[in-house]
Every structure is written in C-alpha cells, then in structure tokens.
mmCIF file of the N, C-alpha and C atoms, coordinates in Angstrom:
data_MODEL
# 
_entry.id   MODEL 
# 
loop_
_atom_site.group_PDB 
_atom_site.id 
_atom_site.type_symbol 
_atom_site.label_atom_id 
_atom_site.label_alt_id 
_atom_site.label_comp_id 
_atom_site.label_asym_id 
_atom_site.label_entity_id 
_atom_site.label_seq_id 
_atom_site.pdbx_PDB_ins_code 
_atom_site.Cartn_x 
_atom_site.Cartn_y 
_atom_site.Cartn_z 
_atom_site.occupancy 
_atom_site.B_iso_or_equiv 
_atom_site.pdbx_formal_charge 
_atom_site.auth_seq_id 
_atom_site.auth_comp_id 
_atom_site.auth_asym_id 
_atom_site.auth_atom_id 
_atom_site.pdbx_PDB_model_num 
ATOM 1   N N  . MET A 1 1  ? -23.284 -24.888 -25.554 1.00 0.00 ? 1  MET A N  1 
ATOM 2   C CA . MET A 1 1  ? -23.127 -24.133 -24.343 1.00 0.00 ? 1  MET A CA 1 
ATOM 3   C C  . MET A 1 1  ? -22.853 -22.676 -24.684 1.00 0.00 ? 1  MET A C  1 
ATOM 4   N N  . GLY A 1 2  ? -23.356 -21.802 -23.831 1.00 0.00 ? 2  GLY A N  1 
ATOM 5   C CA . GLY A 1 2  ? -23.190 -20.375 -24.049 1.00 0.00 ? 2  GLY A CA 1 
ATOM 6   C C  . GLY A 1 2  ? -21.813 -19.891 -23.616 1.00 0.00 ? 2  GLY A C  1 
ATOM 7   N N  . LYS A 1 3  ? -21.517 -18.693 -24.041 1.00 0.00 ? 3  LYS A N  1 
ATOM 8   C CA . LYS A 1 3  ? -20.258 -18.076 -23.688 1.00 0.00 ? 3  LYS A CA 1 
ATOM 9   C C  . LYS A 1 3  ? -20.307 -17.621 -22.229 1.00 0.00 ? 3  LYS A C  1 
ATOM 10  N N  . ARG A 1 4  ? -19.223 -17.850 -21.497 1.00 0.00 ? 4  ARG A N  1 
ATOM 11  C CA . ARG A 1 4  ? -19.176 -17.460 -20.085 1.00 0.00 ? 4  ARG A CA 1 
ATOM 12  C C  . ARG A 1 4  ? -19.057 -15.944 -19.976 1.00 0.00 ? 4  ARG A C  1 
ATOM 13  N N  . PRO A 1 5  ? -19.734 -15.354 -19.010 1.00 0.00 ? 5  PRO A N  1 
ATOM 14  C CA . PRO A 1 5  ? -19.652 -13.901 -18.858 1.00 0.00 ? 5  PRO A CA 1 
ATOM 15  C C  . PRO A 1 5  ? -18.276 -13.473 -18.361 1.00 0.00 ? 5  PRO A C  1 
ATOM 16  N N  . HIS A 1 6  ? -17.856 -12.279 -18.790 1.00 0.00 ? 6  HIS A N  1 
ATOM 17  C CA . HIS A 1 6  ? -16.580 -11.720 -18.344 1.00 0.00 ? 6  HIS A CA 1 
ATOM 18  C C  . HIS A 1 6  ? -16.699 -11.326 -16.871 1.00 0.00 ? 6  HIS A C  1 
ATOM 19  N N  . VAL A 1 7  ? -15.701 -11.698 -16.093 1.00 0.00 ? 7  VAL A N  1 
ATOM 20  C CA . VAL A 1 7  ? -15.698 -11.373 -14.666 1.00 0.00 ? 7  VAL A CA 1 
ATOM 21  C C  . VAL A 1 7  ? -14.797 -10.161 -14.452 1.00 0.00 ? 7  VAL A C  1 
ATOM 22  N N  . ARG A 1 8  ? -15.377 -9.100  -13.934 1.00 0.00 ? 8  ARG A N  1 
ATOM 23  C CA . ARG A 1 8  ? -14.624 -7.877  -13.676 1.00 0.00 ? 8  ARG A CA 1 
ATOM 24  C C  . ARG A 1 8  ? -13.873 -8.013  -12.361 1.00 0.00 ? 8  ARG A C  1 
ATOM 25  N N  . ARG A 1 9  ? -12.590 -7.690  -12.388 1.00 0.00 ? 9  ARG A N  1 
ATOM 26  C CA . ARG A 1 9  ? -11.766 -7.754  -11.183 1.00 0.00 ? 9  ARG A CA 1 
ATOM 27  C C  . ARG A 1 9  ? -11.210 -6.372  -10.905 1.00 0.00 ? 9  ARG A C  1 
ATOM 28  N N  . LYS A 1 10 ? -11.915 -5.593  -10.130 1.00 0.00 ? 10 LYS A N  1 
ATOM 29  C CA . LYS A 1 10 ? -11.498 -4.238  -9.812  1.00 0.00 ? 10 LYS A CA 1 
ATOM 30  C C  . LYS A 1 10 ? -10.637 -4.240  -8.552  1.00 0.00 ? 10 LYS A C  1 
ATOM 31  N N  . GLN A 1 11 ? -9.364  -3.862  -8.718  1.00 0.00 ? 11 GLN A N  1 
ATOM 32  C CA . GLN A 1 11 ? -8.438  -3.835  -7.590  1.00 0.00 ? 11 GLN A CA 1 
ATOM 33  C C  . GLN A 1 11 ? -8.708  -2.636  -6.701  1.00 0.00 ? 11 GLN A C  1 
ATOM 34  N N  . SER A 1 12 ? -8.386  -2.798  -5.457  1.00 0.00 ? 12 SER A N  1 
ATOM 35  C CA . SER A 1 12 ? -8.522  -1.714  -4.494  1.00 0.00 ? 12 SER A CA 1 
ATOM 36  C C  . SER A 1 12 ? -7.328  -1.762  -3.548  1.00 0.00 ? 12 SER A C  1 
ATOM 37  N N  . GLU A 1 13 ? -6.942  -0.628  -3.044  1.00 0.00 ? 13 GLU A N  1 
ATOM 38  C CA . GLU A 1 13 ? -5.849  -0.541  -2.084  1.00 0.00 ? 13 GLU A CA 1 
ATOM 39  C C  . GLU A 1 13 ? -6.370  -0.556  -0.647  1.00 0.00 ? 13 GLU A C  1 
ATOM 40  N N  . THR A 1 14 ? -7.700  -0.598  -0.473  1.00 0.00 ? 14 THR A N  1 
ATOM 41  C CA . THR A 1 14 ? -8.309  -0.468  0.841   1.00 0.00 ? 14 THR A CA 1 
ATOM 42  C C  . THR A 1 14 ? -9.229  -1.649  1.140   1.00 0.00 ? 14 THR A C  1 
ATOM 43  N N  . CYS A 1 15 ? -9.153  -2.181  2.352   1.00 0.00 ? 15 CYS A N  1 
ATOM 44  C CA . CYS A 1 15 ? -10.053 -3.246  2.794   1.00 0.00 ? 15 CYS A CA 1 
ATOM 45  C C  . CYS A 1 15 ? -11.458 -2.662  2.979   1.00 0.00 ? 15 CYS A C  1 
ATOM 46  N N  . ARG A 1 16 ? -12.475 -3.312  2.435   1.00 0.00 ? 16 ARG A N  1 
ATOM 47  C CA . ARG A 1 16 ? -13.837 -2.790  2.538   1.00 0.00 ? 16 ARG A CA 1 
ATOM 48  C C  . ARG A 1 16 ? -14.422 -2.978  3.935   1.00 0.00 ? 16 ARG A C  1 
ATOM 49  N N  . ILE A 1 17 ? -13.845 -3.855  4.750   1.00 0.00 ? 17 ILE A N  1 
ATOM 50  C CA . ILE A 1 17 ? -14.346 -4.125  6.091   1.00 0.00 ? 17 ILE A CA 1 
ATOM 51  C C  . ILE A 1 17 ? -13.767 -3.140  7.107   1.00 0.00 ? 17 ILE A C  1 
ATOM 52  N N  . CYS A 1 18 ? -12.436 -3.058  7.183   1.00 0.00 ? 18 CYS A N  1 
ATOM 53  C CA . CYS A 1 18 ? -11.806 -2.250  8.232   1.00 0.00 ? 18 CYS A CA 1 
ATOM 54  C C  . CYS A 1 18 ? -11.214 -0.939  7.737   1.00 0.00 ? 18 CYS A C  1 
ATOM 55  N N  . GLY A 1 19 ? -11.123 -0.749  6.417   1.00 0.00 ? 19 GLY A N  1 
ATOM 56  C CA . GLY A 1 19 ? -10.587 0.489   5.874   1.00 0.00 ? 19 GLY A CA 1 
ATOM 57  C C  . GLY A 1 19 ? -9.068  0.556   5.850   1.00 0.00 ? 19 GLY A C  1 
ATOM 58  N N  . ARG A 1 20 ? -8.402  -0.555  6.156   1.00 0.00 ? 20 ARG A N  1 
ATOM 59  C CA . ARG A 1 20 ? -6.940  -0.588  6.161   1.00 0.00 ? 20 ARG A CA 1 
ATOM 60  C C  . ARG A 1 20 ? -6.404  -0.482  4.737   1.00 0.00 ? 20 ARG A C  1 
ATOM 61  N N  . LYS A 1 21 ? -5.384  0.340   4.546   1.00 0.00 ? 21 LYS A N  1 
ATOM 62  C CA . LYS A 1 21 ? -4.756  0.499   3.232   1.00 0.00 ? 21 LYS A CA 1 
ATOM 63  C C  . LYS A 1 21 ? -3.474  -0.333  3.179   1.00 0.00 ? 21 LYS A C  1 
ATOM 64  N N  . LEU A 1 22 ? -3.165  -0.853  1.990   1.00 0.00 ? 22 LEU A N  1 
ATOM 65  C CA . LEU A 1 22 ? -1.908  -1.567  1.798   1.00 0.00 ? 22 LEU A CA 1 
ATOM 66  C C  . LEU A 1 22 ? -0.762  -0.575  1.902   1.00 0.00 ? 22 LEU A C  1 
ATOM 67  N N  . THR A 1 23 ? 0.307   -0.952  2.580   1.00 0.00 ? 23 THR A N  1 
ATOM 68  C CA . THR A 1 23 ? 1.473   -0.093  2.662   1.00 0.00 ? 23 THR A CA 1 
ATOM 69  C C  . THR A 1 23 ? 2.310   -0.255  1.401   1.00 0.00 ? 23 THR A C  1 
ATOM 70  N N  . ALA A 1 24 ? 3.211   0.682   1.162   1.00 0.00 ? 24 ALA A N  1 
ATOM 71  C CA . ALA A 1 24 ? 4.076   0.610   -0.016  1.00 0.00 ? 24 ALA A CA 1 
ATOM 72  C C  . ALA A 1 24 ? 4.938   -0.647  0.025   1.00 0.00 ? 24 ALA A C  1 
ATOM 73  N N  . GLN A 1 25 ? 5.404   -1.010  1.216   1.00 0.00 ? 25 GLN A N  1 
ATOM 74  C CA . GLN A 1 25 ? 6.230   -2.214  1.354   1.00 0.00 ? 25 GLN A CA 1 
ATOM 75  C C  . GLN A 1 25 ? 5.414   -3.465  1.016   1.00 0.00 ? 25 GLN A C  1 
ATOM 76  N N  . GLU A 1 26 ? 4.174   -3.536  1.466   1.00 0.00 ? 26 GLU A N  1 
ATOM 77  C CA . GLU A 1 26 ? 3.325   -4.689  1.157   1.00 0.00 ? 26 GLU A CA 1 
ATOM 78  C C  . GLU A 1 26 ? 3.063   -4.794  -0.349  1.00 0.00 ? 26 GLU A C  1 
ATOM 79  N N  . ARG A 1 27 ? 2.880   -3.668  -1.011  1.00 0.00 ? 27 ARG A N  1 
ATOM 80  C CA . ARG A 1 27 ? 2.646   -3.687  -2.460  1.00 0.00 ? 27 ARG A CA 1 
ATOM 81  C C  . ARG A 1 27 ? 3.872   -4.200  -3.197  1.00 0.00 ? 27 ARG A C  1 
ATOM 82  N N  . ARG A 1 28 ? 5.076   -3.851  -2.708  1.00 0.00 ? 28 ARG A N  1 
ATOM 83  C CA . ARG A 1 28 ? 6.309   -4.312  -3.361  1.00 0.00 ? 28 ARG A CA 1 
ATOM 84  C C  . ARG A 1 28 ? 6.567   -5.793  -3.094  1.00 0.00 ? 28 ARG A C  1 
ATOM 85  N N  . GLU A 1 29 ? 6.370   -6.240  -1.851  1.00 0.00 ? 29 GLU A N  1 
ATOM 86  C CA . GLU A 1 29 ? 6.736   -7.600  -1.448  1.00 0.00 ? 29 GLU A CA 1 
ATOM 87  C C  . GLU A 1 29 ? 5.713   -8.653  -1.848  1.00 0.00 ? 29 GLU A C  1 
ATOM 88  N N  . SER A 1 30 ? 4.458   -8.276  -1.963  1.00 0.00 ? 30 SER A N  1 
ATOM 89  C CA . SER A 1 30 ? 3.403   -9.248  -2.227  1.00 0.00 ? 30 SER A CA 1 
ATOM 90  C C  . SER A 1 30 ? 2.548   -8.787  -3.402  1.00 0.00 ? 30 SER A C  1 
ATOM 91  N N  . ARG A 1 31 ? 2.006   -9.743  -4.125  1.00 0.00 ? 31 ARG A N  1 
ATOM 92  C CA . ARG A 1 31 ? 1.095   -9.408  -5.212  1.00 0.00 ? 31 ARG A CA 1 
ATOM 93  C C  . ARG A 1 31 ? -0.352  -9.412  -4.738  1.00 0.00 ? 31 ARG A C  1 
ATOM 94  N N  . ALA A 1 32 ? -0.574  -9.610  -3.451  1.00 0.00 ? 32 ALA A N  1 
ATOM 95  C CA . ALA A 1 32 ? -1.924  -9.657  -2.896  1.00 0.00 ? 32 ALA A CA 1 
ATOM 96  C C  . ALA A 1 32 ? -2.566  -8.273  -2.966  1.00 0.00 ? 32 ALA A C  1 
ATOM 97  N N  . ARG A 1 33 ? -3.843  -8.245  -3.321  1.00 0.00 ? 33 ARG A N  1 
ATOM 98  C CA . ARG A 1 33 ? -4.592  -7.002  -3.410  1.00 0.00 ? 33 ARG A CA 1 
ATOM 99  C C  . ARG A 1 33 ? -6.002  -7.236  -2.891  1.00 0.00 ? 33 ARG A C  1 
ATOM 100 N N  . TYR A 1 34 ? -6.641  -6.155  -2.492  1.00 0.00 ? 34 TYR A N  1 
ATOM 101 C CA . TYR A 1 34 ? -8.063  -6.199  -2.177  1.00 0.00 ? 34 TYR A CA 1 
ATOM 102 C C  . TYR A 1 34 ? -8.815  -6.052  -3.499  1.00 0.00 ? 34 TYR A C  1 
ATOM 103 N N  . TYR A 1 35 ? -9.921  -6.754  -3.639  1.00 0.00 ? 35 TYR A N  1 
ATOM 104 C CA . TYR A 1 35 ? -10.740 -6.638  -4.839  1.00 0.00 ? 35 TYR A CA 1 
ATOM 105 C C  . TYR A 1 35 ? -12.168 -6.330  -4.427  1.00 0.00 ? 35 TYR A C  1 
ATOM 106 N N  . GLU A 1 36 ? -12.818 -5.488  -5.192  1.00 0.00 ? 36 GLU A N  1 
ATOM 107 C CA . GLU A 1 36 ? -14.211 -5.152  -4.925  1.00 0.00 ? 36 GLU A CA 1 
ATOM 108 C C  . GLU A 1 36 ? -15.099 -6.189  -5.599  1.00 0.00 ? 36 GLU A C  1 
ATOM 109 N N  . GLU A 1 37 ? -15.916 -6.859  -4.815  1.00 0.00 ? 37 GLU A N  1 
ATOM 110 C CA . GLU A 1 37 ? -16.809 -7.862  -5.380  1.00 0.00 ? 37 GLU A CA 1 
ATOM 111 C C  . GLU A 1 37 ? -18.069 -7.177  -5.917  1.00 0.00 ? 37 GLU A C  1 
ATOM 112 N N  . PRO A 1 38 ? -18.686 -7.776  -6.932  1.00 0.00 ? 38 PRO A N  1 
ATOM 113 C CA . PRO A 1 38 ? -19.896 -7.178  -7.511  1.00 0.00 ? 38 PRO A CA 1 
ATOM 114 C C  . PRO A 1 38 ? -21.098 -7.310  -6.581  1.00 0.00 ? 38 PRO A C  1 
ATOM 115 N N  . MET A 1 39 ? -22.075 -6.468  -6.796  1.00 0.00 ? 39 MET A N  1 
ATOM 116 C CA . MET A 1 39 ? -23.305 -6.510  -6.013  1.00 0.00 ? 39 MET A CA 1 
ATOM 117 C C  . MET A 1 39 ? -24.250 -7.551  -6.615  1.00 0.00 ? 39 MET A C  1 
ATOM 118 N N  . GLY A 1 40 ? -25.054 -8.155  -5.789  1.00 0.00 ? 40 GLY A N  1 
ATOM 119 C CA . GLY A 1 40 ? -26.021 -9.144  -6.255  1.00 0.00 ? 40 GLY A CA 1 
ATOM 120 C C  . GLY A 1 40 ? -25.529 -10.556 -6.021  1.00 0.00 ? 40 GLY A C  1 
ATOM 121 N N  . TYR A 1 41 ? -26.442 -11.430 -5.684  1.00 0.00 ? 41 TYR A N  1 
ATOM 122 C CA . TYR A 1 41 ? -26.090 -12.798 -5.317  1.00 0.00 ? 41 TYR A CA 1 
ATOM 123 C C  . TYR A 1 41 ? -25.476 -13.572 -6.482  1.00 0.00 ? 41 TYR A C  1 
ATOM 124 N N  . VAL A 1 42 ? -26.124 -13.544 -7.642  1.00 0.00 ? 42 VAL A N  1 
ATOM 125 C CA . VAL A 1 42 ? -25.646 -14.323 -8.786  1.00 0.00 ? 42 VAL A CA 1 
ATOM 126 C C  . VAL A 1 42 ? -24.312 -13.778 -9.290  1.00 0.00 ? 42 VAL A C  1 
ATOM 127 N N  . ALA A 1 43 ? -24.205 -12.463 -9.398  1.00 0.00 ? 43 ALA A N  1 
ATOM 128 C CA . ALA A 1 43 ? -22.956 -11.857 -9.854  1.00 0.00 ? 43 ALA A CA 1 
ATOM 129 C C  . ALA A 1 43 ? -21.816 -12.171 -8.889  1.00 0.00 ? 43 ALA A C  1 
ATOM 130 N N  . MET A 1 44 ? -22.096 -12.112 -7.605  1.00 0.00 ? 44 MET A N  1 
ATOM 131 C CA . MET A 1 44 ? -21.084 -12.414 -6.595  1.00 0.00 ? 44 MET A CA 1 
ATOM 132 C C  . MET A 1 44 ? -20.646 -13.880 -6.688  1.00 0.00 ? 44 MET A C  1 
ATOM 133 N N  . GLU A 1 45 ? -21.600 -14.782 -6.895  1.00 0.00 ? 45 GLU A N  1 
ATOM 134 C CA . GLU A 1 45 ? -21.292 -16.212 -7.016  1.00 0.00 ? 45 GLU A CA 1 
ATOM 135 C C  . GLU A 1 45 ? -20.387 -16.483 -8.217  1.00 0.00 ? 45 GLU A C  1 
ATOM 136 N N  . GLU A 1 46 ? -20.709 -15.902 -9.373  1.00 0.00 ? 46 GLU A N  1 
ATOM 137 C CA . GLU A 1 46 ? -19.891 -16.094 -10.573 1.00 0.00 ? 46 GLU A CA 1 
ATOM 138 C C  . GLU A 1 46 ? -18.496 -15.506 -10.386 1.00 0.00 ? 46 GLU A C  1 
ATOM 139 N N  . TRP A 1 47 ? -18.431 -14.327 -9.768  1.00 0.00 ? 47 TRP A N  1 
ATOM 140 C CA . TRP A 1 47 ? -17.155 -13.667 -9.517  1.00 0.00 ? 47 TRP A CA 1 
ATOM 141 C C  . TRP A 1 47 ? -16.288 -14.524 -8.585  1.00 0.00 ? 47 TRP A C  1 
ATOM 142 N N  . ALA A 1 48 ? -16.872 -15.034 -7.509  1.00 0.00 ? 48 ALA A N  1 
ATOM 143 C CA . ALA A 1 48 ? -16.125 -15.843 -6.545  1.00 0.00 ? 48 ALA A CA 1 
ATOM 144 C C  . ALA A 1 48 ? -15.628 -17.144 -7.171  1.00 0.00 ? 48 ALA A C  1 
ATOM 145 N N  . ARG A 1 49 ? -16.449 -17.781 -7.984  1.00 0.00 ? 49 ARG A N  1 
ATOM 146 C CA . ARG A 1 49 ? -16.019 -19.030 -8.649  1.00 0.00 ? 49 ARG A CA 1 
ATOM 147 C C  . ARG A 1 49 ? -14.833 -18.782 -9.581  1.00 0.00 ? 49 ARG A C  1 
ATOM 148 N N  . ALA A 1 50 ? -14.860 -17.676 -10.312 1.00 0.00 ? 50 ALA A N  1 
ATOM 149 C CA . ALA A 1 50 ? -13.754 -17.349 -11.211 1.00 0.00 ? 50 ALA A CA 1 
ATOM 150 C C  . ALA A 1 50 ? -12.499 -16.967 -10.427 1.00 0.00 ? 50 ALA A C  1 
ATOM 151 N N  . MET A 1 51 ? -12.664 -16.215 -9.351  1.00 0.00 ? 51 MET A N  1 
ATOM 152 C CA . MET A 1 51 ? -11.512 -15.770 -8.560  1.00 0.00 ? 51 MET A CA 1 
ATOM 153 C C  . MET A 1 51 ? -10.812 -16.932 -7.869  1.00 0.00 ? 51 MET A C  1 
ATOM 154 N N  . ILE A 1 52 ? -11.570 -17.880 -7.343  1.00 0.00 ? 52 ILE A N  1 
ATOM 155 C CA . ILE A 1 52 ? -10.976 -18.965 -6.572  1.00 0.00 ? 52 ILE A CA 1 
ATOM 156 C C  . ILE A 1 52 ? -10.154 -19.905 -7.458  1.00 0.00 ? 52 ILE A C  1 
ATOM 157 N N  . LYS A 1 53 ? -10.395 -19.873 -8.773  1.00 0.00 ? 53 LYS A N  1 
ATOM 158 C CA . LYS A 1 53 ? -9.612  -20.704 -9.694  1.00 0.00 ? 53 LYS A CA 1 
ATOM 159 C C  . LYS A 1 53 ? -8.218  -20.152 -9.914  1.00 0.00 ? 53 LYS A C  1 
ATOM 160 N N  . THR A 1 54 ? -8.055  -18.842 -9.841  1.00 0.00 ? 54 THR A N  1 
ATOM 161 C CA . THR A 1 54 ? -6.773  -18.228 -10.162 1.00 0.00 ? 54 THR A CA 1 
ATOM 162 C C  . THR A 1 54 ? -6.141  -17.461 -9.000  1.00 0.00 ? 54 THR A C  1 
ATOM 163 N N  . TYR A 1 55 ? -6.838  -17.330 -7.881  1.00 0.00 ? 55 TYR A N  1 
ATOM 164 C CA . TYR A 1 55 ? -6.340  -16.572 -6.742  1.00 0.00 ? 55 TYR A CA 1 
ATOM 165 C C  . TYR A 1 55 ? -6.459  -17.383 -5.455  1.00 0.00 ? 55 TYR A C  1 
ATOM 166 N N  . VAL A 1 56 ? -5.688  -16.979 -4.443  1.00 0.00 ? 56 VAL A N  1 
ATOM 167 C CA . VAL A 1 56 ? -5.743  -17.563 -3.108  1.00 0.00 ? 56 VAL A CA 1 
ATOM 168 C C  . VAL A 1 56 ? -6.121  -16.437 -2.151  1.00 0.00 ? 56 VAL A C  1 
ATOM 169 N N  . GLN A 1 57 ? -7.031  -16.723 -1.230  1.00 0.00 ? 57 GLN A N  1 
ATOM 170 C CA . GLN A 1 57 ? -7.415  -15.707 -0.263  1.00 0.00 ? 57 GLN A CA 1 
ATOM 171 C C  . GLN A 1 57 ? -6.427  -15.660 0.888   1.00 0.00 ? 57 GLN A C  1 
ATOM 172 N N  . ARG A 1 58 ? -6.134  -14.450 1.349   1.00 0.00 ? 58 ARG A N  1 
ATOM 173 C CA . ARG A 1 58 ? -5.252  -14.229 2.493   1.00 0.00 ? 58 ARG A CA 1 
ATOM 174 C C  . ARG A 1 58 ? -5.997  -13.405 3.529   1.00 0.00 ? 58 ARG A C  1 
ATOM 175 N N  . GLU A 1 59 ? -5.547  -13.526 4.766   1.00 0.00 ? 59 GLU A N  1 
ATOM 176 C CA . GLU A 1 59 ? -6.176  -12.817 5.874   1.00 0.00 ? 59 GLU A CA 1 
ATOM 177 C C  . GLU A 1 59 ? -5.691  -11.365 5.927   1.00 0.00 ? 59 GLU A C  1 
ATOM 178 N N  . CYS A 1 60 ? -6.605  -10.442 6.097   1.00 0.00 ? 60 CYS A N  1 
ATOM 179 C CA . CYS A 1 60 ? -6.278  -9.018  6.245   1.00 0.00 ? 60 CYS A CA 1 
ATOM 180 C C  . CYS A 1 60 ? -5.706  -8.808  7.646   1.00 0.00 ? 60 CYS A C  1 
ATOM 181 N N  . PRO A 1 61 ? -4.519  -8.197  7.766   1.00 0.00 ? 61 PRO A N  1 
ATOM 182 C CA . PRO A 1 61 ? -3.949  -7.959  9.083   1.00 0.00 ? 61 PRO A CA 1 
ATOM 183 C C  . PRO A 1 61 ? -4.768  -6.995  9.938   1.00 0.00 ? 61 PRO A C  1 
ATOM 184 N N  . GLY A 1 62 ? -5.577  -6.162  9.300   1.00 0.00 ? 62 GLY A N  1 
ATOM 185 C CA . GLY A 1 62 ? -6.361  -5.182  10.044  1.00 0.00 ? 62 GLY A CA 1 
ATOM 186 C C  . GLY A 1 62 ? -7.576  -5.776  10.732  1.00 0.00 ? 62 GLY A C  1 
ATOM 187 N N  . CYS A 1 63 ? -8.398  -6.509  9.975   1.00 0.00 ? 63 CYS A N  1 
ATOM 188 C CA . CYS A 1 63 ? -9.656  -7.013  10.536  1.00 0.00 ? 63 CYS A CA 1 
ATOM 189 C C  . CYS A 1 63 ? -9.667  -8.523  10.754  1.00 0.00 ? 63 CYS A C  1 
ATOM 190 N N  . GLY A 1 64 ? -8.679  -9.241  10.200  1.00 0.00 ? 64 GLY A N  1 
ATOM 191 C CA . GLY A 1 64 ? -8.619  -10.686 10.383  1.00 0.00 ? 64 GLY A CA 1 
ATOM 192 C C  . GLY A 1 64 ? -9.534  -11.466 9.455   1.00 0.00 ? 64 GLY A C  1 
ATOM 193 N N  . ARG A 1 65 ? -10.193 -10.786 8.527   1.00 0.00 ? 65 ARG A N  1 
ATOM 194 C CA . ARG A 1 65 ? -11.067 -11.480 7.570   1.00 0.00 ? 65 ARG A CA 1 
ATOM 195 C C  . ARG A 1 65 ? -10.299 -11.764 6.290   1.00 0.00 ? 65 ARG A C  1 
ATOM 196 N N  . PHE A 1 66 ? -10.745 -12.748 5.555   1.00 0.00 ? 66 PHE A N  1 
ATOM 197 C CA . PHE A 1 66 ? -10.056 -13.159 4.337   1.00 0.00 ? 66 PHE A CA 1 
ATOM 198 C C  . PHE A 1 66 ? -10.510 -12.286 3.168   1.00 0.00 ? 66 PHE A C  1 
ATOM 199 N N  . THR A 1 67 ? -9.981  -11.060 3.115   1.00 0.00 ? 67 THR A N  1 
ATOM 200 C CA . THR A 1 67 ? -10.358 -10.115 2.069   1.00 0.00 ? 67 THR A CA 1 
ATOM 201 C C  . THR A 1 67 ? -9.233  -9.831  1.089   1.00 0.00 ? 67 THR A C  1 
ATOM 202 N N  . LEU A 1 68 ? -8.038  -10.321 1.343   1.00 0.00 ? 68 LEU A N  1 
ATOM 203 C CA . LEU A 1 68 ? -6.917  -10.152 0.415   1.00 0.00 ? 68 LEU A CA 1 
ATOM 204 C C  . LEU A 1 68 ? -6.889  -11.300 -0.585  1.00 0.00 ? 68 LEU A C  1 
ATOM 205 N N  . TRP A 1 69 ? -6.653  -10.999 -1.849  1.00 0.00 ? 69 TRP A N  1 
ATOM 206 C CA . TRP A 1 69 ? -6.577  -12.016 -2.896  1.00 0.00 ? 69 TRP A CA 1 
ATOM 207 C C  . TRP A 1 69 ? -5.185  -11.947 -3.514  1.00 0.00 ? 69 TRP A C  1 
ATOM 208 N N  . GLU A 1 70 ? -4.514  -13.097 -3.598  1.00 0.00 ? 70 GLU A N  1 
ATOM 209 C CA . GLU A 1 70 ? -3.165  -13.167 -4.166  1.00 0.00 ? 70 GLU A CA 1 
ATOM 210 C C  . GLU A 1 70 ? -3.189  -14.164 -5.326  1.00 0.00 ? 70 GLU A C  1 
ATOM 211 N N  . PRO A 1 71 ? -2.611  -13.795 -6.488  1.00 0.00 ? 71 PRO A N  1 
ATOM 212 C CA . PRO A 1 71 ? -2.581  -14.747 -7.610  1.00 0.00 ? 71 PRO A CA 1 
ATOM 213 C C  . PRO A 1 71 ? -1.835  -16.020 -7.238  1.00 0.00 ? 71 PRO A C  1 
ATOM 214 N N  . LYS A 1 72 ? -2.332  -17.150 -7.742  1.00 0.00 ? 72 LYS A N  1 
ATOM 215 C CA . LYS A 1 72 ? -1.681  -18.444 -7.459  1.00 0.00 ? 72 LYS A CA 1 
ATOM 216 C C  . LYS A 1 72 ? -0.353  -18.535 -8.143  1.00 0.00 ? 72 LYS A C  1 
# 
C-alpha cells in the first residue's frame, strides 16, 4: 500500500459562509476553529475523511451551518 497523502489543515478565524469572526472569548473557551477546505472533489474528500477522524463539527452561530471544527 502507498503512503497516505498529508492533509493540510489551515485554520481560519472567519467563517467562509457568513464572514463571522471568532471572538476573543470564544477562542479562549473553546478549541473550535474554522478550517479552509481544499479545492477539488478528491482533495476535499480526503481532507474531510481525515478531519472527521480527529475533529467534531459544530454549528456556526452566525449562519447555522456546520463550519466549526473542534478537536475530539
């Protein structure tokens, strides 16, 4: 079997859907962050499979979509 590709996890302070920024209090109280997903279907699929193993999705208070990722 081949070596698995490295999955890049680029953190962001801003929701890509609604533009809401994490407040300082949210950053202190929670480890949840927004992450930028890669472009392309295959890259996105590999990224999502790797993320779901080590992270839990949370709902963004701004737009109501599950764009926040918190380590398990």
